[in-house]
N, C-alpha and C positions, 0 to 999 in steps of 0.2 A: 029227888033222884036217888036211885039206889047207890048205897055206899060203895059197892064194888065198881060201878061205872064211874063214880066220882073219882075214885082213886086212879083209874085208868086214864080219865080225861086230864087229871092233874099231872100225871107222868108225861103225857103227850105235850101238854103246855110247857113243862120244864124243858123237854127235849128240843121243842121248837125254838124256845127262848135261847137255849145254848147255841143252836145252829145259827140263828140270826145274829147273836152276839159274835160268834166266830167269824161269820161272813163279813160283818161290819168291821172287825178288827183287821182282817186281811186286806179289805179294800181301802180302809181309811187310815190305818196306821202303819202299813208296811209298803215298801216301794216294789216288791216283787211282782204282784199282779197289776199294780198301777202302771208299771213300766211296760209290762206285756201288752196291756190295753193301749198304751200310748204309741207303741212301736209302729203301728199302722199309719201314724201321722208324724213320725219322726224319721227324717232322712238325713243321711250323711253326705255332705258336700266335701269332695276331695280337692285339695289345693296342690297342684303338681309343682314340685320344686324345680328350680333351674339346675341343670347338670353342672358338675365342677368344671372349671376351666383347665385346659391342658397346656402346659408350657414345655419349651425345650430346656435343656440344662443351663442355658444363659439367660433365661427369663423371657424369651420371645413367646408370644401367644401364638399357639398353633390352632387351638379349637376353643371357641367361645359359644355364646348363645344370642339368639334373636327371637323376638316374639313371633309366634306362628298362631293362626287362627283356624277354627273350623266351626261348623254349625252342627249342633246336636239335636236329636229328635226324641221326643217322649210321647209315646202313643196315648198314654192316660190323659194327656192335656189337649188332645185333638178335639176340636169342637165339631158338632154336626154341620155347622155352616161354614166350615173352613173354605176360604177363597183360594182354591187351587191355582187358578190362572193368575191371580194377583201375586201369589207367592212365587210362582215360576218366573213371572216377569222380573220380580225383585231379584231373584237369584240368577236370572238369565239362563234358565234351562228350559227344555221342552216339557210338556205334560207327560209324554211317554217316559222321559228321563226320570221325572219325579216318581211316577208309578213304579218304575223298575227299581229305584233306589230304595223305596219303602218295602217292596217285596224282598229285596236282598237282605235288608235289615231284619225283617220278621223271620228269615230262614236261619239267621245266626244262632249258634248253639246257646249263647248266653243272653239271648233276647228276653226282655221282659217289658211289659207295658208301662211299668213304673220307672224303669231305668233309662236315663238318657243314652242314646246310641248315636254314633257318628254318622252324620248325613252327608256332609261335604267336608273335605280336607284341604289344607294348604291354601287358604284364601289370603290374598294380599291385603296389605293395609288399605289400599284404595278400595277394595271390595268391602271390607269392614266399615270404612268411613261412609260408604254409600248405603249400607243396609241397617247400621246400628240404630238409627233414629226411627225406622219403620217396622223393624222386626217385632216390636212389642205387640203388633196387631195379630201376631201368629204365636201365641203362647206355647205351642207344642215345640217350637224351634227357639233355640237360644244360641248366643255366641260363646264359645269356649276359647280361652287363651291357653295355649300349650307351648312351652319353650321349645325352640328348634335349634339344632346345632348350626353354628356359623363358623366356617372354616377361614382362617386368615392366611392360609398358604395354598398353593396350587399343586403340590406334589404329595407323595407319601400316603395315598389313599388306603393301601393295604396295611400300612403300619397303624395309621390312626383308626381305620374302621369307620362304621356308621351305626346309626340307630334306626330302628324301624318298629312298626307295630307288633305287639306280641302275638304269638300264635297260640293255639290251644295247648301244645306241649309245654310251652314256657309258663303259661298260666298255672297249669298243674304242678309244675316243678316248684313254683313259689307263689302259691295262691293267697298267701297272707299279705302279699304286697301288690301283685299285679291284677289289674281288672281289664276287660276288653277295651281296646282303644289306647292303652298305655304303650309307651315306647320303651325299648330295651336295646342295649348294645348287642349288635349282631356279628361284628367282626372287629379284629385289631384291639387296640387299647380300650375302645368302647365296650368290648365284650369281656376282656380279661379283668378289667377293673370296674365292671358294672356296679357292683354294690357300693363301692366308694364314690363313684360319680353320680349315681342316681339321686342321692339325698333321701330325705324322709318326707313323705307326704303330709301335708297339713289336713286336719279334719275339723269340720264344723257340723254340729248337730242342729238341724233346723226343724222347727215345728211346722207342719203343713196342715191346712184345712182339708176338708173332704174333696175339694177340687185341686188339691196338691199345690195350692198357693202358699207362699211363705207367710207365717204369721209371728215370726220371732225365733230367737235362739232357745234351744232347750236348756233348762236349768241355768239360765243367765250365762251360758258358755263355759260353765265350770268343767265340762267334759271335753271341750275343744282341745285340739293339739296344734301347736304351731308348726308351720312348714319349716324344714331344715334343708338349706341349700346343699347340693353335693360338694364333696371335698375336691379341692383343686389338686391336680397332679403334676408334678414336674418330672419330665422324662430324663433319662440318661442321654438321650439323643442330642447331638450338636447339630442343629438345623442347617448351619452353613455347610457342614460336611455332607449332610444328608442330601441337600439340594444339589451339591456338585456331583455326588455319586449318581443321583437320578438323571442329571443332565448327561453324564457320560454313558448312561444306559439307554438313552433315546435311540430307537431303531435297532435295538439289540435285545436278545433274550439272555437273562443271567441275573447275577446278584453281586453286590459289594457289601461286605460286612466288616465293621471295625469294632474292636473291643479294647478297653483299657485293662491290661493284664494284671494290674495291681489290685482291682477290685471287681472285675467282671462286668463293669458297666458298658452297655452296648452304645457306642458313639454313632455308628451308622448302620442302618438295616434297610438297604435299598434293593429294590427288585425291578427288573425290566421285563416287559413294559410296566410303566408306572400308571397310576390312576389319579386323576384330579378329584379330590374328595368333595369338591363343590358340586359334582354330579350327583352326590348322595342327598341333596337337599332340594327343596322346591317342588313345584307341581309335577315336574317330569321325573322326579326321583325314581319311581318304579320302573318307568320305561328305560331310563338310563342304566339301572342296575341289570335289567333284563338284557339290554344290548350288550353290556360289558361281559356278562356271563356267557353270552352266545358268541362272542367274538373269538372264533377258533381259526379264523383264516390265517394261514402260515403258522399255525400253532401259537398265536399271540397270547391267548388266555391271560388277559390283564388282571383278572381277579384271582389268579393263582400266584401265591407269594413264593417266588422261587428262592428267596433268601432262607426260608425255613421249611418249605413244603417240598422242594425239589431235592431229589437225591442223585448225586453224580458220581461216576468213577473218578477218584481224586487224582488219578495220573501220578506223575512223579513226585508230587507234594507228599505223597504217602510213603515214599521211600524213607523219610525221616523216621517215621514210626516203625517201619520194618527194621531199621538199623538199631533202634532203641530196644525193641522186643528181642532181637537176636542176641544183643549183648547181655541183656538181663537174663535170658535163658541159657546163657553160657555157650552158645554155639558158634560165637565169634567175638573178636574184640576189635578195637580201632585199627590194629595193625594187621588184621587178617587180610590176606590176598587171595582172591579166587581166580581160576583159570579163565581170564577174560580176553585173551588175544583173539581179535576178529569177531567179538560178540559172544552172545550166550548160545551154547550148543548143548542140547540135552536130548538124547535118544531120538535124533532125527529132527527135532525142533530147533530152528535157528532164529535168534532175535538179534537184529542189528542194534548197535549202540555205540555211544561214545566211550572213550577210555580204553585202557588195557588192563594188565594185571597190576592194579593199584590198590592201596588200603582205603580205609573209609573216607577221609577227608577229600582226597582228589576225586573219589567216585561220586560224592555229593556235588562237587564243583562242576563236574561235567555231566552229571545225571546219568550215570552208567546203568542201563537196563540189566546188563549182565551181572554186575556185582550184587544187586538187590534181588535178583531172581535166585541166584545161588544162596544168598542169605536166607531167603524164604524156604528154599529146599532144605536147608540145614534145620530150620524151625520144624518143618514137617517130619524130618527124619531123626529128630532128637531121640525118639523112643523107637528103635528098630522094630518093624512089624506092627507097630501101633501108631500110625500117622494121626489118628483122631486125638490121641493124648497130647501130641505136640501143638496141633491146631487149637485144641481147647485152652491150653495154656496160653497161647498167643492171643486168643479171643478175650481172655480175662484181662490181659494187659491192655488190649485195645479198648475194652469197655471202661477201664479205669481213666482213660483219656476223654470219656464222654462220647465216644462214637459207637454206633450200633445199638443205641437206646435213646429214649427220650431224655432230654436234659433237665426235665421237671423245673421249668422256669415259669415266668409270668406272661408268656406269650399266648395268644388265643389259639394258635395252631402250630403245627410242626410235624416232622416226620422223624422216625428213629434211625433211618439209614439202614445199613446192613453190614454186619461182620459175620461170615459164615462160621458154623461150628463143624466139629468132627462128624456129628450125626448128619449134617446137611450133605456132606461128601460121601457118607456111607449110603445114604439113600440114592444119591445120584449114581454112585458105582453099582448099586444093586439093580438099578434100572438098566444101566449099560450092559451088565452081565446077563440080565434076563433077556434083553433084545438080541444078544449074540448067541444065547443058548449056553454060555459058559457056566461052570460050576465052581469058579474060583471064589476065594474068601473075600466078599465084598468089604469086610472090616479092614482088611489090609489094601485099601484103595490106592489107585494109581494117580499121583499128582498131575501127570500129564493128561491122562484120559478124562479126568474130572475137571480139568481147567484150573485147578487150584494153583498151579505153578505161576500163574499170572498175577496173583494177589500181591506179591512182593513189590512190584513196581506200580501198584495202585490201579490195576486193571482187573480182570477177572470178575470176582463176585462182590468186591468191596464197593459200597455206596456210601457217600457222605454228603450231608447237607452243607451249604456255604457257612451256616452258623457253626456247625460242628467243626468245619475246616478252620475257622477263625479261632474257636475254643481250643482245639488241640495245639494250634500254634501258640496260643497264650500259655498253655502248659509247658511247652518247650522253652519259651522265653523265661519262665519262672523255674526252670530246672526241675520240674516234676510235680507242680501243683497249680490249681486254678480255682476261682470262685465261679459258681454257676452264673453264666451270663444272664443279665436281666435288663429290663427296659424302663423301670420306674425308679427314680432317684429318691423322691420324697413325696409325702402325701400330706396336704395342708401345712407345708413348711417343715414337717418333721421327717427325719430320715426313714426310709422304707423299713418297716418293722419286721418284714418277712424273715424268719430265721434261716430259710433256705439260702439266702444270699450273704449270710455271715459265716458259713461254714467253708473252711479251706479243704478242698478235695485233693488228696495225694494220690498220685499214680503209683503203679506197682513197679516203676523203674527207678533204680538208685540214682540220686542226683549226679554222681560222677560220670554216668554215661552220657549226660546231656552236653558235656564240654566238648567232646569232638564233633558232635552233631552241630553245635552252634558255630564251631569253627568252619565246619563245612559250608554252612549257610553264609558265613561271612566271605568265604572264598567264592561263592556263587556270585556275589555283588562285585567283589574286587577284580576277579579275573575269570569268572565263569559264565554261566548261561545268561546272567542278568547284569553283566558288566555295563551294558549300555544305559542302565537306569541309575548308576551311581551319582550321588549328589555331592556337592561340595559344601553344603550347609548342614548336613546331618548324616549320621552313619546308619547303615541298614543291614539286616541279615535277611536273606530271602531264599525261596526255593521256587523253581519254575515247574510247570506241569503242562503237558500236552496230552490229553486223554483221547484215545481212539474211541469212536462211537459208530455204530453201524449205519446211522442214517446218512452220514456224509462227512463233511469237514470236521476235523478234530476240535474238541473243546479246549479253550484257552484258560488256564488256571494258574493262580499265583498266590503265594502267602509271604508276608513281610512282617519283620519285627523292627521297631525303631524307637529311640536310638539304640545302638548295639549294646552299650555299656549299662545303661539304666532304662529299660524299655518302658515307654509310656503308651504305645499304641501298637496293636497288631491289626493287620488288614489282610483279608482274604477276598479274592474275586474269581468269579466263574463267568466266562463269556461263551455261550453256546455256539459251536460250529464257527469259530473265529480263527482258529489256527494256533500258532506257537504261544505258549504262556507269557514269554517275555515281550511279545509284540503287542498284545492287547490287554490281558488281565494285568500284566506288570505295570504299565503306565498308569492305569486306574488306581492301583494300590499305592504306588509311590507318590502320586499327586495328592491323594487323601492324607497320607502321612505327612508330607511336606506342609500342607495347609494347617494341620493340627499342631505340628511341632514348632514351625516358624511364624505361624500367624499369617502367612502370606503365600501367594502362588507365584513362584519364581520361574518355574519351567513351564511357561504358558503354552509352549509348542506341543507338550505332551497332552495337556488339557484340551487344546484345540483339535489335536488328532482324534481324541476320543469323542468329543462332542460333534464332530463333522462326519464321522464314519458311520456307515450303515451296513448291517449284515442281512438286511431284508431280501436282497436277491437270492442269497443262499437259502433262506428259509422258504422263499417262494418255490425255488427249484425242488427242494425236498418235499414240500406239500403237494406239488403236482405229481412228483414221481410217486409218492405214497398212494395218491388217488388212482394213478394208472395201475399200480400193482394190485390194488383191490378191485379194479375194474369199475371204478366210480367216476373216472374223469370223463367229463363231456367238453368237447371243444366249445368255447364260448361263441354264441351267435347274437346278433344284434337284438333279436327279439326273445332272447332266452330269459326265462323267469329267474333261473339260477344265477345267470350273469348279473341280472338286475340286483338281486339280493346281495351278491358278492360285492358289486360296485357300491351299493348302499352301505354296507359294512365298512368297506375301505374308506368311503367318504366320511363316515362317522369318526373313524379312527384319525383320519387326516385332520379333521376339524378340531378334534380334542387336542391333538399334538400341536396344531397351530395356536390354539388357545393357551395351552400349557407354555409354549415358547414365549408368547406375548406377556403372560403373567411373570415368567421368570425374568424377562428383560425389564419389566417394570420394577420387580422386587430388587433386581441387581442395581438399577438406577437409583432407587431409594436408598440402598445400602451405601452406594458410592457417595450420594449427597450427604448422607449423615456423617460419613467419614471426613468429608471435606469441611 
């Protein structure tokens, strides 16, 4: 052989040897490529953890867990000779139902032939017992155990919330944890404390053969991860108070909120109508949630949490803040007397009201519309020719009480309410002038034309949520400070670590100005608008509110602090279209305070009055009147489809209320038995 060719051949031999040696090294002595090759036969099996248990502040279990079962489907394991009819008989479904379910699965975004997909949900233990010994004949289908929530109470569905299957957006938001078919907290505590409650999934790496049959754990399980149960959560809620509040809200729209002013812990967060959380579990869960969301007859809206989502004109309860702001801004003091003989008279506007030319404390006692309207005018006119400057200064003071903005707490939902600014009234005045063709300066706006004059007595443009109502009452009880109201007391037995709830928020009002306001609230109970709610067992400070609303009857509003010397609880209540504050919201507040402070219910007649009353006739009247205004009302006919739907909805609500009442009676009986 030519020497030249021999050299070339030798070089090729050496290069080939190096290549073979390198390939052997990569494949035999490193994990990198071996793992990639094995990945097609290594599958991860996830173990779903049980969610944490939810307790009330006294250790009562509110939400626990129970096993739930479903059947999963893996297309890659489907055999050509699959016995469709046999499987349908086993699962008690029709062939067309089977075909439709498979089609639906294959249309899902995250569908894969190799990934188990949910075929049937919410199977009972009886169903599983019936199929578990036979389902091995159908390897494409398997039983999956997935923990499901079990509610130990029959009220507070909005507060507790529920879990449901994740949607596409939720998967995208946390794709490192959630997979199709997983459950996530959708509302209430379940949503706001999802990461604490959900736990950590367990992971098992399983080797599969070419037919996806398990042949053992990968690397002897060294890569497996143990499942970690979700953390238990203890709420600040006192469920005995919560249940009483929910009972008093039956057949009513409104809310009752109670807070410990010393630490911001929410003791009661009740809304009416209430929802039985047990409707959020079981095979009919989706239908129940749909029905609850569609229940708008008489504006019921049971899934609308009025305690945190509804904003109301606060009525006369807001006069307390008007007085504090006016004193802080230096436009009045506790001895100031306004010209209130015969009511409030301002440029042709006349507002009737109680009281005469009195100073602050008697004006709070009788809830003088005149006094607080003049006080607010003084706020507006603090800077002559520049009303916006006075209103903006007032707005800052209001915001310091936590109104007109989100409270930044641990609740899943809420509303900011509304405290209008100077710019708000400038825009309104500009529109008024434009409509009239006037060229006046809109910046020097008119308090009467813009409606701002009504803010001082809690009407006008001021809107407050019941939680904010309770919170600013807590700030008054503390003479100028509050902790952010929150719903979770401890997590896994340790105090809630959230720094938001350790910070003491100070209002922009000097503590000295709270003293006459608190004396006025004392006078309200001793000899004023709430004297009928005075108790011989504990002292109270209060303010009544009767807010006018355009739909019909006034809203009944009340705020209360107890005991007077060392406050332990503040309570706020709103009853929609009920009437006077002291007549309806007042009894609800004082009953809650009495139970919390004394440990017993002494004035049962007040409690009975609340639980047996109904405002549904007024809601029905308003609902029909609104439909007639819109031209949508149709007189019901025996064969009317609309009537049938309405009757079905009403019947659904009646059944749920009956069920709720029965469970409450059972729980009450159990409680009495335990005491005995």
